NUVEXGU-31175 format. One record per residue: residue number from 1; residue in one letter; x, y, z of N, C-alpha, C in turn. Coordinates in Angstrom, 1 decimal. Example, Ala and Ser with C-alpha at 12.3 -4.5 7.8 and 13.67 -1.06 7.14 Angstrom:
2
+-----+---------+--------+--------+--------+--------+--------+--------+--------+--------+--------+
| num | residuo |    n.u |    n.v |    n.w |   ca.u |   ca.v |   ca.w |    c.u |    c.v |    c.w |
+-----+---------+--------+--------+--------+--------+--------+--------+--------+--------+--------+
|   1 |       a |   13.2 |   -5.7 |    7.8 |   12.3 |   -4.5 |    7.8 |   13.2 |   -3.3 |    7.8 |
|   2 |       s |   12.8 |   -2.2 |    7.1 |   13.7 |   -1.1 |    7.1 |   12.9 |    0.0 |    7.9 |
+-----+---------+--------+--------+--------+--------+--------+--------+--------+--------+--------+
This chain:
185
+-----+---------+--------+--------+--------+--------+--------+--------+--------+--------+--------+
| num | residuo |    n.u |    n.v |    n.w |   ca.u |   ca.v |   ca.w |    c.u |    c.v |    c.w |
+-----+---------+--------+--------+--------+--------+--------+--------+--------+--------+--------+
|   1 |       x |   93.0 |  122.9 |  139.6 |   93.4 |  123.4 |  138.3 |   92.2 |  123.1 |  137.3 |
|   2 |       x |   91.6 |  121.9 |  137.4 |   90.5 |  121.6 |  136.5 |   89.4 |  122.5 |  136.7 |
|   3 |       x |   89.1 |  122.8 |  137.9 |   87.9 |  123.7 |  138.2 |   88.2 |  125.1 |  137.6 |
|   4 |       x |   89.4 |  125.6 |  137.8 |   89.8 |  126.9 |  137.2 |   89.7 |  126.9 |  135.7 |
|   5 |       x |   90.1 |  125.8 |  135.1 |   90.0 |  125.7 |  133.6 |   88.6 |  125.7 |  133.2 |
|   6 |       x |   87.7 |  125.0 |  134.0 |   86.3 |  124.9 |  133.7 |   85.7 |  126.2 |  133.8 |
|   7 |       x |   86.0 |  127.0 |  134.8 |   85.5 |  128.4 |  134.9 |   85.9 |  129.2 |  133.8 |
|   8 |       x |   87.1 |  129.2 |  133.4 |   87.6 |  130.0 |  132.2 |   86.9 |  129.5 |  130.9 |
|   9 |       x |   86.7 |  128.2 |  130.7 |   86.1 |  127.7 |  129.5 |   84.6 |  128.2 |  129.5 |
|  10 |       x |   84.0 |  128.1 |  130.7 |   82.6 |  128.6 |  130.8 |   82.5 |  130.0 |  130.4 |
|  11 |       x |   83.5 |  130.8 |  130.7 |   83.5 |  132.2 |  130.3 |   83.9 |  132.5 |  128.8 |
|  12 |       x |   84.1 |  131.4 |  128.1 |   84.4 |  131.5 |  126.6 |   85.8 |  131.4 |  126.3 |
|  13 |       x |   86.7 |  131.0 |  127.2 |   88.1 |  130.9 |  126.9 |   88.4 |  129.5 |  126.2 |
|  14 |       x |   88.6 |  129.6 |  124.9 |   88.8 |  128.4 |  124.1 |   90.1 |  127.6 |  124.5 |
|  15 |       x |   91.1 |  128.4 |  124.8 |   92.4 |  127.8 |  125.2 |   92.2 |  126.9 |  126.5 |
|  16 |       x |   91.4 |  127.4 |  127.4 |   91.2 |  126.7 |  128.7 |   90.4 |  125.4 |  128.4 |
|  17 |       x |   89.4 |  125.4 |  127.5 |   88.7 |  124.2 |  127.1 |   89.7 |  123.3 |  126.4 |
|  18 |       x |   90.5 |  123.8 |  125.5 |   91.5 |  122.9 |  124.8 |   92.4 |  122.3 |  125.8 |
|  19 |       x |   92.8 |  122.9 |  126.9 |   93.6 |  122.3 |  127.9 |   92.9 |  121.2 |  128.6 |
|  20 |       x |   91.6 |  121.4 |  128.9 |   90.8 |  120.4 |  129.5 |   90.7 |  119.1 |  128.6 |
|  21 |       x |   90.5 |  119.4 |  127.3 |   90.5 |  118.3 |  126.4 |   91.8 |  117.5 |  126.4 |
|  22 |       x |   92.9 |  118.3 |  126.4 |   94.3 |  117.7 |  126.4 |   94.5 |  116.8 |  127.7 |
|  23 |       x |   94.0 |  117.4 |  128.8 |   94.2 |  116.7 |  130.1 |   93.4 |  115.3 |  130.1 |
|  24 |       x |   92.2 |  115.3 |  129.5 |   91.3 |  114.2 |  129.7 |   91.1 |  113.3 |  128.5 |
|  25 |       x |   91.5 |  113.7 |  127.4 |   91.1 |  112.9 |  126.2 |   91.6 |  111.4 |  126.3 |
|  26 |       x |   92.9 |  111.2 |  126.7 |   93.4 |  109.9 |  126.8 |   92.7 |  109.1 |  127.9 |
|  27 |       x |   92.5 |  109.7 |  129.0 |   91.8 |  109.0 |  130.1 |   90.4 |  108.6 |  129.7 |
|  28 |       x |   89.7 |  109.4 |  129.0 |   88.3 |  109.1 |  128.6 |   88.4 |  108.0 |  127.5 |
|  29 |       x |   89.4 |  108.1 |  126.6 |   89.5 |  107.1 |  125.6 |   89.7 |  105.7 |  126.2 |
|  30 |       x |   90.7 |  105.7 |  127.2 |   91.0 |  104.4 |  127.8 |   89.8 |  103.8 |  128.5 |
|  31 |       x |   89.1 |  104.7 |  129.2 |   87.9 |  104.2 |  129.9 |   86.9 |  103.6 |  128.9 |
|  32 |       x |   86.6 |  104.4 |  127.9 |   85.6 |  104.0 |  126.8 |   86.1 |  102.7 |  126.1 |
|  33 |       x |   87.4 |  102.6 |  125.8 |   87.9 |  101.4 |  125.1 |   87.7 |  100.2 |  126.0 |
|  34 |       x |   88.0 |  100.3 |  127.3 |   87.9 |   99.2 |  128.2 |   86.5 |   98.7 |  128.4 |
|  35 |       x |   85.5 |   99.7 |  128.3 |   84.1 |   99.3 |  128.5 |   83.5 |   98.8 |  127.2 |
|  36 |       x |   83.9 |   99.3 |  126.1 |   83.3 |   99.0 |  124.8 |   84.1 |   98.1 |  123.9 |
|  37 |       x |   85.4 |   98.0 |  124.2 |   86.3 |   97.1 |  123.4 |   86.3 |   97.4 |  121.9 |
|  38 |       x |   86.1 |   98.6 |  121.6 |   86.2 |   99.1 |  120.2 |   86.8 |  100.4 |  120.1 |
|  39 |       x |   87.9 |  100.5 |  119.3 |   88.6 |  101.8 |  119.2 |   87.7 |  102.8 |  118.6 |
|  40 |       x |   87.0 |  102.4 |  117.5 |   86.1 |  103.4 |  116.9 |   85.0 |  104.0 |  117.8 |
|  41 |       x |   84.4 |  103.1 |  118.6 |   83.4 |  103.5 |  119.5 |   84.0 |  104.4 |  120.6 |
|  42 |       x |   85.2 |  104.0 |  121.1 |   85.8 |  104.8 |  122.1 |   86.1 |  106.2 |  121.6 |
|  43 |       x |   86.6 |  106.3 |  120.4 |   86.8 |  107.6 |  119.8 |   85.5 |  108.4 |  119.8 |
|  44 |       x |   84.5 |  107.8 |  119.4 |   83.2 |  108.5 |  119.3 |   82.7 |  108.9 |  120.7 |
|  45 |       x |   83.0 |  108.1 |  121.7 |   82.6 |  108.5 |  123.1 |   83.4 |  109.7 |  123.6 |
|  46 |       x |   84.7 |  109.7 |  123.2 |   85.5 |  110.9 |  123.6 |   85.0 |  112.1 |  123.0 |
|  47 |       x |   84.6 |  112.1 |  121.7 |   84.1 |  113.3 |  121.1 |   82.7 |  113.7 |  121.7 |
|  48 |       x |   81.9 |  112.7 |  121.9 |   80.6 |  113.0 |  122.5 |   80.7 |  113.5 |  123.9 |
|  49 |       x |   81.7 |  113.0 |  124.7 |   81.9 |  113.5 |  126.0 |   82.3 |  114.9 |  126.0 |
|  50 |       x |   83.2 |  115.3 |  125.2 |   83.7 |  116.7 |  125.2 |   82.6 |  117.6 |  124.6 |
|  51 |       x |   81.8 |  117.1 |  123.7 |   80.7 |  117.9 |  123.2 |   79.7 |  118.2 |  124.3 |
|  52 |       x |   79.4 |  117.2 |  125.1 |   78.5 |  117.4 |  126.2 |   79.0 |  118.2 |  127.3 |
|  53 |       x |   80.3 |  118.1 |  127.6 |   81.0 |  118.9 |  128.6 |   80.9 |  120.4 |  128.1 |
|  54 |       x |   81.2 |  120.6 |  126.9 |   81.2 |  122.0 |  126.3 |   79.8 |  122.6 |  126.4 |
|  55 |       x |   78.8 |  121.8 |  126.0 |   77.4 |  122.3 |  126.0 |   76.8 |  122.5 |  127.4 |
|  56 |       x |   77.4 |  121.8 |  128.3 |   76.8 |  121.8 |  129.7 |   77.7 |  122.4 |  130.7 |
|  57 |       x |   78.8 |  123.2 |  130.3 |   79.7 |  123.8 |  131.3 |   78.9 |  124.6 |  132.3 |
|  58 |       x |   77.9 |  125.3 |  131.9 |   77.1 |  126.1 |  132.9 |   76.4 |  125.2 |  134.0 |
|  59 |       x |   76.3 |  123.9 |  133.7 |   75.7 |  123.1 |  134.7 |   76.7 |  122.4 |  135.7 |
|  60 |       x |   78.0 |  122.6 |  135.4 |   79.1 |  122.0 |  136.2 |   79.1 |  122.6 |  137.6 |
|  61 |       x |   79.0 |  121.8 |  138.6 |   79.0 |  122.3 |  140.0 |   80.5 |  122.4 |  140.5 |
|  62 |       x |   80.9 |  123.6 |  140.7 |   82.3 |  123.8 |  141.1 |   82.7 |  123.2 |  142.4 |
|  63 |       x |   81.7 |  122.7 |  143.2 |   82.0 |  122.1 |  144.5 |   82.4 |  120.7 |  144.4 |
|  64 |       x |   82.2 |  120.1 |  143.2 |   82.6 |  118.7 |  143.0 |   83.8 |  118.7 |  142.1 |
|  65 |       x |   84.5 |  117.6 |  142.1 |   85.7 |  117.5 |  141.2 |   85.3 |  117.4 |  139.8 |
|  66 |       x |   86.1 |  118.1 |  138.9 |   85.8 |  118.1 |  137.5 |   85.9 |  116.7 |  136.9 |
|  67 |       x |   87.0 |  116.0 |  137.4 |   87.2 |  114.6 |  136.9 |   86.0 |  113.7 |  137.2 |
|  68 |       x |   85.4 |  113.9 |  138.3 |   84.2 |  113.1 |  138.6 |   83.1 |  113.4 |  137.7 |
|  69 |       x |   82.9 |  114.6 |  137.4 |   81.8 |  115.1 |  136.5 |   82.1 |  114.5 |  135.1 |
|  70 |       x |   83.3 |  114.7 |  134.5 |   83.6 |  114.2 |  133.2 |   83.5 |  112.7 |  133.1 |
|  71 |       x |   84.0 |  112.0 |  134.1 |   84.0 |  110.5 |  134.1 |   82.5 |  110.0 |  134.2 |
|  72 |       x |   81.6 |  110.8 |  134.9 |   80.2 |  110.4 |  134.9 |   79.6 |  110.5 |  133.5 |
|  73 |       x |   79.9 |  111.6 |  132.8 |   79.4 |  111.8 |  131.5 |   79.9 |  110.6 |  130.6 |
|  74 |       x |   81.2 |  110.4 |  130.6 |   81.7 |  109.3 |  129.7 |   81.2 |  107.9 |  130.1 |
|  75 |       x |   81.1 |  107.6 |  131.4 |   80.6 |  106.3 |  131.8 |   79.2 |  106.1 |  131.4 |
|  76 |       x |   78.4 |  107.1 |  131.6 |   77.0 |  107.0 |  131.2 |   76.8 |  106.9 |  129.7 |
|  77 |       x |   77.6 |  107.5 |  128.9 |   77.6 |  107.4 |  127.4 |   78.0 |  105.9 |  127.1 |
|  78 |       x |   79.0 |  105.4 |  127.7 |   79.4 |  104.0 |  127.5 |   78.3 |  103.0 |  127.8 |
|  79 |       x |   77.7 |  103.2 |  129.0 |   76.6 |  102.3 |  129.4 |   75.4 |  102.4 |  128.5 |
|  80 |       x |   75.1 |  103.6 |  128.0 |   74.0 |  103.7 |  127.0 |   74.4 |  103.0 |  125.7 |
|  81 |       x |   75.6 |  103.1 |  125.3 |   76.1 |  102.4 |  124.1 |   76.0 |  100.9 |  124.3 |
|  82 |       x |   76.4 |  100.4 |  125.4 |   76.3 |   99.0 |  125.7 |   74.9 |   98.5 |  125.7 |
|  83 |       x |   74.0 |   99.3 |  126.3 |   72.6 |   98.9 |  126.3 |   72.0 |   98.8 |  124.9 |
|  84 |       x |   72.4 |   99.7 |  124.0 |   71.9 |   99.7 |  122.7 |   72.4 |   98.6 |  121.8 |
|  85 |       x |   73.5 |   98.0 |  122.2 |   74.1 |   97.0 |  121.4 |   73.2 |   95.8 |  121.3 |
|  86 |       x |   73.2 |   95.2 |  120.1 |   72.4 |   94.0 |  120.0 |   73.4 |   92.8 |  119.8 |
|  87 |       x |   73.1 |   91.7 |  120.4 |   73.9 |   90.5 |  120.2 |   73.8 |   90.1 |  118.8 |
|  88 |       x |   75.0 |   90.0 |  118.2 |   75.0 |   89.6 |  116.8 |   76.0 |   88.5 |  116.6 |
|  89 |       x |   75.5 |   87.3 |  116.4 |   76.4 |   86.1 |  116.1 |   76.4 |   85.9 |  114.7 |
|  90 |       x |   77.6 |   85.9 |  114.1 |   77.8 |   85.7 |  112.7 |   79.1 |   85.0 |  112.4 |
|  91 |       x |   79.0 |   84.0 |  111.5 |   80.2 |   83.3 |  111.2 |   81.2 |   84.2 |  110.4 |
|  92 |       x |   80.6 |   85.3 |  109.8 |   81.4 |   86.2 |  109.0 |   82.0 |   87.3 |  109.8 |
|  93 |       x |   81.7 |   87.4 |  111.1 |   82.1 |   88.5 |  111.9 |   83.6 |   88.6 |  112.1 |
|  94 |       x |   84.1 |   89.8 |  112.1 |   85.6 |   89.9 |  112.3 |   85.9 |   89.7 |  113.8 |
|  95 |       x |   87.1 |   89.2 |  114.0 |   87.6 |   89.0 |  115.4 |   88.2 |   90.3 |  115.8 |
|  96 |       x |   87.7 |   90.9 |  116.9 |   88.3 |   92.1 |  117.4 |   88.0 |   93.3 |  116.5 |
|  97 |       x |   88.7 |   94.4 |  116.7 |   88.4 |   95.5 |  115.8 |   89.5 |   95.7 |  114.7 |
|  98 |       x |   90.3 |   94.6 |  114.5 |   91.2 |   94.6 |  113.3 |   92.4 |   95.5 |  113.5 |
|  99 |       x |   92.5 |   96.1 |  114.6 |   93.7 |   97.0 |  114.8 |   94.7 |   96.3 |  115.6 |
| 100 |       x |   95.9 |   96.9 |  115.8 |   97.0 |   96.3 |  116.5 |   96.7 |   96.1 |  118.0 |
| 101 |       x |   97.8 |   96.0 |  118.7 |   97.7 |   95.7 |  120.1 |   97.1 |   96.9 |  120.9 |
| 102 |       x |   96.7 |   96.6 |  122.1 |   96.2 |   97.7 |  122.9 |   97.1 |   98.0 |  124.1 |
| 103 |       x |   96.7 |   98.8 |  125.0 |   97.6 |   99.3 |  126.1 |   98.2 |   98.1 |  126.9 |
| 104 |       x |   97.4 |   97.1 |  127.1 |   97.9 |   96.0 |  128.0 |   99.2 |   95.3 |  127.3 |
| 105 |       x |   99.2 |   95.2 |  126.1 |  100.3 |   94.5 |  125.4 |  101.6 |   95.3 |  125.4 |
| 106 |       x |  101.5 |   96.6 |  125.8 |  102.7 |   97.4 |  125.8 |  103.3 |   97.4 |  127.2 |
| 107 |       x |  102.7 |   96.8 |  128.2 |  103.3 |   96.7 |  129.5 |  104.7 |   96.1 |  129.5 |
| 108 |       x |  105.6 |   96.7 |  130.2 |  107.0 |   96.1 |  130.2 |  107.0 |   94.9 |  131.2 |
| 109 |       x |  107.7 |   93.9 |  130.8 |  107.8 |   92.7 |  131.6 |  109.0 |   92.8 |  132.5 |
| 110 |       x |  108.9 |   92.3 |  133.8 |  110.0 |   92.3 |  134.7 |  111.1 |   91.4 |  134.2 |
| 111 |       x |  110.7 |   90.3 |  133.6 |  111.7 |   89.3 |  133.1 |  111.6 |   89.3 |  131.5 |
| 112 |       x |  112.7 |   89.6 |  130.9 |  112.6 |   89.8 |  129.4 |  112.5 |   88.5 |  128.6 |
| 113 |       x |  112.4 |   87.4 |  129.3 |  112.4 |   86.2 |  128.5 |  111.2 |   86.1 |  127.7 |
| 114 |       x |  111.3 |   85.6 |  126.4 |  110.1 |   85.5 |  125.6 |  109.0 |   84.6 |  126.1 |
| 115 |       x |  109.4 |   83.5 |  126.8 |  108.4 |   82.6 |  127.4 |  107.5 |   83.4 |  128.4 |
| 116 |       x |  108.2 |   84.1 |  129.3 |  107.4 |   84.9 |  130.3 |  106.6 |   86.0 |  129.6 |
| 117 |       x |  107.1 |   86.6 |  128.6 |  106.3 |   87.6 |  127.9 |  105.0 |   87.0 |  127.3 |
| 118 |       x |  105.1 |   85.8 |  126.7 |  104.0 |   85.2 |  126.1 |  103.0 |   84.8 |  127.2 |
| 119 |       x |  103.5 |   84.3 |  128.3 |  102.6 |   83.9 |  129.4 |  101.9 |   85.1 |  130.0 |
| 120 |       x |  102.6 |   86.2 |  130.1 |  102.0 |   87.4 |  130.7 |  101.0 |   88.0 |  129.7 |
| 121 |       x |  101.3 |   88.0 |  128.4 |  100.3 |   88.4 |  127.4 |   99.0 |   87.6 |  127.4 |
| 122 |       x |   99.2 |   86.3 |  127.5 |   98.0 |   85.4 |  127.5 |   97.2 |   85.6 |  128.8 |
| 123 |       x |   97.9 |   85.8 |  129.9 |   97.1 |   86.0 |  131.1 |   96.4 |   87.3 |  131.1 |
| 124 |       x |   97.0 |   88.4 |  130.6 |   96.4 |   89.7 |  130.5 |   95.2 |   89.6 |  129.5 |
| 125 |       x |   95.3 |   88.8 |  128.4 |   94.2 |   88.7 |  127.5 |   93.0 |   87.9 |  128.2 |
| 126 |       x |   93.4 |   86.9 |  129.0 |   92.3 |   86.2 |  129.7 |   91.6 |   87.1 |  130.7 |
| 127 |       x |   92.4 |   87.9 |  131.4 |   91.8 |   88.9 |  132.3 |   90.9 |   89.9 |  131.6 |
| 128 |       x |   91.3 |   90.4 |  130.5 |   90.5 |   91.4 |  129.7 |   89.2 |   90.7 |  129.2 |
| 129 |       x |   89.4 |   89.5 |  128.7 |   88.2 |   88.8 |  128.2 |   87.2 |   88.5 |  129.4 |
| 130 |       x |   87.8 |   88.2 |  130.6 |   86.9 |   87.9 |  131.7 |   86.2 |   89.2 |  132.2 |
| 131 |       x |   86.9 |   90.3 |  132.2 |   86.2 |   91.6 |  132.5 |   85.1 |   91.9 |  131.5 |
| 132 |       x |   85.4 |   91.5 |  130.2 |   84.4 |   91.8 |  129.2 |   83.1 |   91.0 |  129.5 |
| 133 |       x |   83.2 |   89.8 |  130.1 |   82.0 |   89.0 |  130.4 |   81.3 |   89.4 |  131.6 |
| 134 |       x |   81.8 |   90.3 |  132.4 |   81.1 |   90.8 |  133.6 |   79.8 |   91.3 |  133.3 |
| 135 |       x |   78.8 |   91.1 |  134.1 |   77.5 |   91.8 |  134.0 |   77.7 |   93.3 |  134.0 |
| 136 |       x |   76.9 |   94.0 |  133.2 |   77.1 |   95.4 |  133.0 |   77.3 |   96.2 |  134.4 |
| 137 |       x |   76.5 |   95.9 |  135.4 |   76.5 |   96.6 |  136.6 |   77.8 |   96.4 |  137.4 |
| 138 |       x |   78.5 |   95.3 |  137.2 |   79.8 |   95.1 |  137.8 |   80.9 |   95.6 |  136.9 |
| 139 |       x |   80.8 |   95.5 |  135.7 |   81.8 |   95.9 |  134.7 |   82.2 |   97.3 |  134.9 |
| 140 |       x |   81.3 |   98.2 |  134.9 |   81.6 |   99.7 |  135.1 |   82.4 |   99.9 |  136.4 |
| 141 |       x |   82.0 |   99.3 |  137.5 |   82.6 |   99.5 |  138.8 |   84.0 |   98.9 |  138.7 |
| 142 |       x |   84.2 |   97.7 |  138.2 |   85.5 |   97.1 |  138.2 |   86.5 |   97.9 |  137.3 |
| 143 |       x |   86.0 |   98.4 |  136.1 |   86.9 |   99.2 |  135.3 |   87.3 |  100.5 |  135.9 |
| 144 |       x |   86.3 |  101.2 |  136.5 |   86.6 |  102.5 |  137.1 |   87.5 |  102.3 |  138.3 |
| 145 |       x |   87.4 |  101.2 |  139.1 |   88.3 |  101.0 |  140.2 |   89.7 |  100.6 |  139.9 |
| 146 |       x |   89.7 |   99.5 |  139.1 |   91.0 |   98.9 |  138.9 |   91.8 |   99.3 |  137.6 |
| 147 |       x |   91.0 |   99.8 |  136.6 |   91.7 |  100.2 |  135.4 |   91.8 |  101.7 |  135.3 |
| 148 |       x |   90.9 |  102.5 |  135.9 |   90.9 |  103.9 |  136.0 |   91.5 |  104.4 |  137.3 |
| 149 |       x |   91.6 |  103.5 |  138.3 |   92.1 |  103.8 |  139.6 |   91.4 |  104.9 |  140.3 |
| 150 |       x |   90.1 |  104.9 |  140.2 |   89.2 |  105.9 |  141.0 |   89.0 |  105.3 |  142.4 |
| 151 |       x |   88.8 |  106.2 |  143.3 |   88.5 |  105.8 |  144.7 |   87.0 |  105.4 |  144.7 |
| 152 |       x |   86.6 |  104.7 |  145.8 |   85.2 |  104.3 |  145.9 |   84.3 |  105.5 |  145.9 |
| 153 |       x |   84.7 |  106.6 |  146.6 |   83.9 |  107.8 |  146.6 |   83.7 |  108.4 |  145.2 |
| 154 |       x |   84.8 |  108.4 |  144.5 |   84.7 |  108.9 |  143.1 |   83.8 |  108.1 |  142.2 |
| 155 |       x |   83.9 |  106.8 |  142.4 |   83.0 |  105.9 |  141.6 |   81.6 |  106.1 |  142.0 |
| 156 |       x |   81.4 |  106.3 |  143.3 |   80.0 |  106.6 |  143.8 |   79.5 |  107.9 |  143.2 |
| 157 |       x |   80.3 |  108.9 |  143.1 |   79.9 |  110.1 |  142.5 |   79.6 |  110.0 |  141.0 |
| 158 |       x |   80.5 |  109.2 |  140.3 |   80.4 |  109.1 |  138.9 |   79.1 |  108.3 |  138.5 |
| 159 |       x |   78.8 |  107.2 |  139.3 |   77.7 |  106.4 |  139.0 |   76.4 |  106.8 |  139.8 |
| 160 |       x |   76.5 |  107.8 |  140.6 |   75.4 |  108.3 |  141.4 |   74.8 |  107.2 |  142.2 |
| 161 |       x |   75.6 |  106.4 |  143.0 |   75.2 |  105.3 |  143.8 |   75.9 |  105.5 |  145.2 |
| 162 |       x |   75.3 |  104.9 |  146.2 |   75.9 |  104.9 |  147.5 |   77.2 |  104.1 |  147.5 |
| 163 |       x |   78.2 |  104.5 |  148.3 |   79.5 |  103.8 |  148.4 |   79.3 |  102.4 |  148.8 |
| 164 |       x |   78.3 |  102.1 |  149.6 |   78.0 |  100.7 |  150.0 |   77.6 |   99.8 |  148.8 |
| 165 |       x |   76.8 |  100.4 |  147.9 |   76.5 |   99.7 |  146.7 |   77.7 |   99.5 |  145.8 |
| 166 |       x |   78.6 |  100.5 |  145.7 |   79.8 |  100.3 |  145.0 |   80.7 |   99.2 |  145.6 |
| 167 |       x |   80.8 |   99.2 |  146.9 |   81.6 |   98.1 |  147.5 |   81.0 |   96.7 |  147.2 |
| 168 |       x |   79.7 |   96.6 |  147.3 |   79.0 |   95.3 |  147.0 |   79.3 |   94.9 |  145.6 |
| 169 |       x |   79.0 |   95.8 |  144.7 |   79.2 |   95.5 |  143.3 |   80.7 |   95.1 |  143.0 |
| 170 |       x |   81.6 |   95.8 |  143.6 |   83.0 |   95.6 |  143.4 |   83.4 |   94.2 |  143.9 |
| 171 |       x |   82.8 |   93.9 |  145.1 |   83.1 |   92.5 |  145.7 |   82.5 |   91.4 |  144.8 |
| 172 |       x |   81.3 |   91.6 |  144.4 |   80.7 |   90.6 |  143.5 |   81.4 |   90.5 |  142.2 |
| 173 |       x |   81.8 |   91.6 |  141.6 |   82.6 |   91.6 |  140.4 |   83.9 |   90.9 |  140.5 |
| 174 |       x |   84.6 |   91.1 |  141.6 |   85.8 |   90.4 |  141.9 |   85.6 |   88.9 |  142.0 |
| 175 |       x |   84.5 |   88.5 |  142.8 |   84.2 |   87.1 |  142.9 |   83.9 |   86.5 |  141.6 |
| 176 |       x |   83.1 |   87.2 |  140.7 |   82.8 |   86.7 |  139.4 |   84.1 |   86.4 |  138.6 |
| 177 |       x |   85.0 |   87.4 |  138.7 |   86.3 |   87.3 |  138.0 |   87.1 |   86.1 |  138.5 |
| 178 |       x |   87.1 |   86.0 |  139.9 |   87.9 |   85.0 |  140.5 |   87.4 |   83.6 |  140.1 |
| 179 |       x |   86.1 |   83.4 |  140.1 |   85.6 |   82.1 |  139.7 |   85.8 |   81.8 |  138.2 |
| 180 |       x |   85.7 |   82.8 |  137.4 |   85.9 |   82.7 |  135.9 |   87.4 |   82.4 |  135.7 |
| 181 |       x |   88.3 |   83.1 |  136.3 |   89.7 |   82.9 |  136.1 |   90.2 |   81.6 |  136.7 |
| 182 |       x |   89.6 |   81.1 |  137.8 |   90.0 |   79.8 |  138.3 |   89.8 |   78.7 |  137.3 |
| 183 |       x |   88.7 |   78.8 |  136.5 |   88.5 |   77.8 |  135.5 |   89.5 |   77.9 |  134.4 |
| 184 |       x |   89.9 |   79.1 |  134.1 |   90.8 |   79.3 |  132.9 |   92.2 |   79.0 |  133.3 |
| 185 |       x |   92.7 |   79.6 |  134.4 |   94.1 |   79.5 |  134.8 |   94.3 |   78.3 |  135.7 |
+-----+---------+--------+--------+--------+--------+--------+--------+--------+--------+--------+
């Protein structure tokens, strides 16, 4: 379906492109938010991703999955943004992006007790913070695999790396997280 919509959009069908945007905007936003930890930057990445998709539809290879192509664009934009960031330590810096809770805090608990909800929320926060500390090369792979639920082959296509490299980085990323979380939990 994505490939058909991409063909139609390439031919100038604005409705088809609007459907592609509707199908992927939330997925791209969640990917960008998880990588950048900023709602504002994630929104910018979504806009830039769709701008690049629109401008480069003629370069889309219909033999590959559209989702792989768009995830590659979004992931590369996020990685570029992370590389351009400068470490800025300031006592006046705001904590977080000042907005409400994120997707993790909306997860339903199996046990409705407040104690378990607080424990779950704290654990999720610690996991998010641990993922945030991953080295860049592991962070993208872990997010794409466990938070975006892409297969190893799809991650390989998105990042233009061999599957064996993806497996290695995924293993090392998990080990990094395990060691970090053992200290915390």
